[in-house]
C-alpha positions in Angstrom: 9.0 90.9 47.8 9.3 94.5 49.1 6.6 97.1 48.9 7.2 100.5 47.3 6.9 102.1 50.8 9.5 99.8 52.2 12.0 100.8 49.5 11.2 104.5 48.9 9.1 105.6 51.9 11.9 107.5 53.6 12.3 109.7 50.5 8.6 110.7 50.1 6.1 112.0 52.6 3.0 109.8 52.8 0.7 112.6 51.8 2.5 112.9 48.5 1.5 109.5 47.1 -1.5 107.3 47.5 -2.2 104.0 49.2 -2.2 101.8 46.1 1.2 103.0 45.2 2.6 102.6 48.7 1.3 99.0 48.8 2.5 98.0 45.3 5.2 95.3 45.2 8.6 96.3 43.7 9.3 93.5 41.2 12.3 95.3 39.7 14.8 98.0 40.5 17.6 99.2 38.3 20.1 102.1 39.0 22.2 103.1 36.1 25.2 104.9 37.7 26.7 106.0 34.4 23.7 108.3 33.6 22.2 108.6 37.1 18.9 107.1 36.2 16.6 105.0 38.3 13.9 102.5 36.9 11.3 100.9 39.1 9.0 98.1 38.1 5.8 97.6 40.2 3.1 95.0 40.3 -0.2 96.4 41.7 -3.5 94.6 42.4 -5.4 97.8 41.9 -5.1 100.8 39.6 -2.7 103.6 40.6 -3.6 107.0 39.3 -1.0 108.3 36.9 -0.9 111.5 38.9 0.5 109.6 41.9 3.2 107.9 39.8 4.2 111.1 38.1 4.4 112.9 41.5 6.5 110.1 43.0 8.9 110.2 40.0 9.3 114.0 40.4 10.0 113.9 44.2 12.3 110.9 44.0 14.3 112.5 41.1 14.7 115.6 43.3 15.4 114.0 46.6 17.8 111.4 45.2 19.5 113.9 42.7 18.7 111.5 39.9 18.7 112.6 36.3 15.5 110.6 35.8 13.2 108.3 37.7 10.9 106.0 35.7 8.2 104.0 37.5 6.3 101.5 35.5 3.3 99.4 36.7 1.6 96.3 35.5 -1.9 95.4 36.5 -4.1 92.2 36.4 -6.0 91.9 33.1 -9.3 91.6 35.0 -9.0 95.3 35.9 -9.3 96.3 32.3 -12.5 98.4 32.1 -13.8 102.0 32.0 -11.5 103.1 34.9 -8.6 101.5 33.0 -9.5 103.5 29.9 -9.1 106.8 31.8 -5.7 105.6 33.1 -4.6 104.8 29.5 -5.7 108.3 28.4 -3.6 109.8 31.2 -0.5 107.9 30.0 -1.1 109.1 26.4 -1.4 112.7 27.6 1.9 112.4 29.3 3.4 111.1 26.1 2.2 114.2 24.3 -0.4 112.2 22.2 -3.1 114.8 21.3 -6.0 113.4 23.4 -6.4 116.2 25.9 -10.0 117.2 26.3 -11.5 114.9 23.6 -12.7 112.3 26.1 -14.2 114.5 28.7 -17.8 113.8 27.5 -17.1 110.2 26.4 -19.3 107.4 27.5 -17.1 104.3 27.8 -18.2 100.6 27.9 -16.0 97.6 28.1 -17.2 94.1 27.1 -15.2 91.0 26.3 -12.0 92.7 25.2 -13.7 95.6 23.4 -13.8 99.3 24.3 -16.9 101.1 22.9 -16.4 104.8 23.2 -19.3 107.1 22.4 -18.2 110.6 21.3 -19.8 113.6 19.6 -19.9 113.1 15.8 -17.7 116.1 15.1 -15.1 114.8 17.6 -15.0 111.4 15.9 -14.5 113.1 12.5 -11.6 115.1 13.9 -9.9 112.1 15.5 -10.0 109.8 12.5 -6.6 110.9 11.0 -4.9 110.6 14.4 -5.2 106.7 14.5 -5.9 106.9 18.2 -7.7 103.5 18.6 -4.4 101.8 17.8 -2.4 103.9 20.3 -5.0 103.4 23.0 -4.9 99.6 22.4 -1.1 99.5 22.5 -0.9 101.5 25.8 -3.6 99.3 27.4 -1.6 96.2 26.4 1.5 97.6 28.0 -0.3 98.2 31.3 -2.7 95.2 31.4 -1.1 92.6 29.2 -4.2 92.4 26.9 -4.6 94.3 23.7 -8.3 95.4 23.5 -10.3 96.5 20.4 -11.1 100.2 20.5 -14.1 101.6 18.6 -15.2 105.2 18.5 -19.0 105.4 18.1 -20.3 108.8 16.8 -23.5 110.0 18.5 -25.5 113.3 18.4 -24.1 115.9 20.7 -27.3 116.1 22.8 -27.1 112.4 23.8 -23.9 112.9 25.8 -23.6 114.6 29.2 -22.9 118.3 29.2 -19.6 119.7 30.4 -19.7 121.7 33.6 -18.2 125.1 32.6 -17.3 126.0 36.1 -13.6 125.5 37.0 -13.2 122.9 39.8 -10.3 122.0 42.0 -9.4 118.4 41.1 -7.7 115.9 43.3 -5.9 114.2 40.4 -3.7 116.2 38.2 -1.6 115.0 35.3 1.9 116.5 35.3 3.5 116.8 31.9 6.3 114.3 32.5 8.1 111.9 30.1 6.1 108.8 29.4 6.6 105.8 31.6 8.3 102.9 29.8 5.9 100.4 28.4 7.8 97.3 29.6 8.2 96.4 33.3 11.0 93.8 33.3 11.7 92.0 36.6 15.1 93.6 37.3 17.2 92.0 39.9 20.0 93.0 42.3 18.4 96.0 43.9 20.9 98.7 44.9 20.4 100.4 48.3 19.7 104.1 48.2 20.7 106.8 50.7 20.3 110.5 50.5 18.5 112.9 52.8 15.5 115.0 51.7 16.3 118.4 50.5 14.7 121.3 52.3 12.9 124.0 50.4 12.5 127.7 51.3 9.4 128.7 53.1 9.2 132.1 51.5 8.5 133.3 48.0 10.0 136.4 46.4 8.3 139.6 47.5 5.7 140.7 45.0 5.8 144.3 43.6 3.6 146.8 45.5 1.6 147.5 42.3 0.5 144.6 40.1 2.0 144.9 36.6 -0.4 145.6 33.8 -1.0 142.4 31.8 0.8 142.4 28.5 -0.7 142.7 25.1 1.1 140.2 22.9 0.0 141.8 19.6 1.7 145.1 20.3 5.0 145.0 18.4 5.6 148.7 17.9 8.0 150.9 19.8 7.1 152.0 23.4 3.9 154.0 23.5 3.0 157.2 25.5 0.9 155.0 27.7 4.0 153.6 29.3 5.0 157.1 30.5 1.5 158.4 31.4 -0.1 155.4 33.1 2.0 155.5 36.2 1.7 151.7 36.3 4.4 149.1 35.8 4.2 147.8 32.2 5.2 144.5 30.8 6.4 144.4 27.2 5.9 141.0 25.5 8.7 140.0 23.0 8.4 137.0 20.7 11.9 135.5 20.6 13.1 133.7 17.5 16.7 135.1 17.3 19.1 137.1 19.4 18.2 140.3 17.7 14.7 140.1 19.1 16.1 140.3 22.6 18.7 143.0 21.9 16.1 145.2 20.2 14.0 145.6 23.4 16.7 145.8 26.1 16.5 149.6 25.9 12.7 149.7 26.1 11.1 152.0 28.7 8.8 149.2 29.8 9.3 148.1 33.4 9.6 144.5 32.5 10.3 142.5 29.4 8.4 139.2 28.8 10.2 136.8 26.5 7.9 134.2 24.9 7.8 131.8 21.9 4.6 133.4 20.5 1.1 134.4 21.4 0.0 131.7 23.8 1.5 128.8 21.7 2.4 126.8 24.8 5.8 126.0 23.3 9.3 126.7 24.6 12.0 128.6 22.6 15.8 128.3 22.7 16.8 129.8 26.0 20.3 130.4 24.8 18.9 133.4 22.9 18.5 135.2 26.3 22.2 135.5 26.9 22.1 139.3 26.3 19.1 139.7 28.7 20.9 137.7 31.4 24.0 140.0 31.1 21.9 143.2 31.0 20.6 143.0 34.5 17.1 143.9 33.4 14.3 142.1 35.3 12.4 139.9 32.8 9.6 137.4 32.7 10.1 134.0 31.1 7.1 132.5 29.3 6.4 129.8 26.7 5.6 126.2 27.4 6.7 126.2 31.0 5.5 123.2 33.1 6.4 120.8 35.8 8.7 118.9 33.4 11.0 121.9 32.4 10.5 124.5 35.1 13.5 123.4 37.2 15.8 123.3 34.2 14.7 126.8 33.3 15.5 128.1 36.8 18.9 126.3 36.7 20.2 127.9 33.5 18.4 131.3 33.7 17.6 134.0 36.3 14.2 135.4 35.4 12.4 137.8 37.7 9.2 136.0 37.1 7.9 132.7 35.5 4.8 133.0 33.3 2.9 129.7 33.4 -0.5 129.2 31.8 -1.3 125.8 30.2 1.4 124.2 32.3 -0.7 124.7 35.4 -3.9 123.3 33.8 -5.6 119.9 33.6 -8.2 119.5 30.8 -8.3 123.2 30.2 -8.9 124.2 33.8 -6.4 125.7 36.3 -5.2 122.9 38.6 -4.5 124.0 42.2 -2.2 121.1 42.9 -0.1 121.8 39.8 0.1 125.5 41.0 1.4 124.4 44.4 4.1 122.1 42.8 5.2 124.9 40.5 5.4 127.3 43.4 7.5 124.8 45.4 10.0 124.5 42.5 10.3 128.3 42.2 10.9 128.6 45.9 13.6 126.0 45.8 15.6 128.1 43.3 14.9 131.6 44.7 
C-alpha cells in the first residue's frame, strides 16, 4: 500500500500539507479521463484537518490541470470524539450547510456513541428548524463508519466560555470547496500521473498611488459633486441584476466601477452580464461571493482591474491570513 506522499508528493510542497495527510495510505485512486477528474480514497490512523485536504485538492487540481480533485478519508471508529465533531462541522461548512459560527462556544462531550453539545438557549432555538443533528450524524458516519446520536443541550449563555473578540491568525483555515464524497471505495488500477508544477509570478499588479475611496453601496443616484471636488479616486458600486445595470454606469465620472450582486450578500451574480464592461475598456472591480472556489474561474473568463473579497477571506467571521495568501497567489497566477 502506498502513502499519499509516495503518490502525490512530487506535485505538492511538503509545507503545503500536514504530516497525517502525507502518511495516510492511498487505498483507492481513480482518474476519469473523459471529464478530467481525479478521486483519491485514503485510510488514516489519525484525524487529518479538513483544511489540509482542501488545500491538497486545490494544489493538485492546479498542478495536474484536473477539472476536479476529490480526496476522501476514512478513520477508525475509536477516533470518534470531540475532535472528530470539529472535523464533521468543517465538512458541513464546506458543503454549505449553515453551521458557520454556531458552534464556536459549544461544549462538546462524547460518550458511548452520543454527542452531547451544550449551546446557548437562543442558538438551540434558532437551529431547531435546520435538522442539524441528523446531518451531523450522517457526516460522522461517512467519516468514521458509526452513526452517533447528536443532542443539542440548551444552557444559559453565561455558563459557556466567552468569545475572544480580537481577530486572530489561525493555522487552520476552511476553504470553501465542494464537499468531499461521503464514500471512500477501494478503487483499483491506479494510473500513473506526470505533469510538472506550474510556476506563479512573483509580482502583483502595481497599486495606485492614491488609495481609492471605499464605496458606499447605498448611493444609487447619479454622480455627485464630491467626485469632482474630492481630488481622490472614487469607486462607484453597481448592483448587477441585468445588462442595463452595467450600461447605465459605463459613462460615470467615477474612477472605477464596482460590480456586485448586492450590499454585502456574499453571493455571485451572472458574470455574462459584464460583457459590455469587458468591451468598454474601463477598469472595474469585481465583487460578490468571490472565494477560493470560484476566484480562478472569474479570472479566466473576465479581466477585472481588482477583485473585491470579504467573506471569502474569512474563517468563523474573522479575516484568515492563509486564505488571503492563497487568494493572492491565484490573482498573481492570472495577472
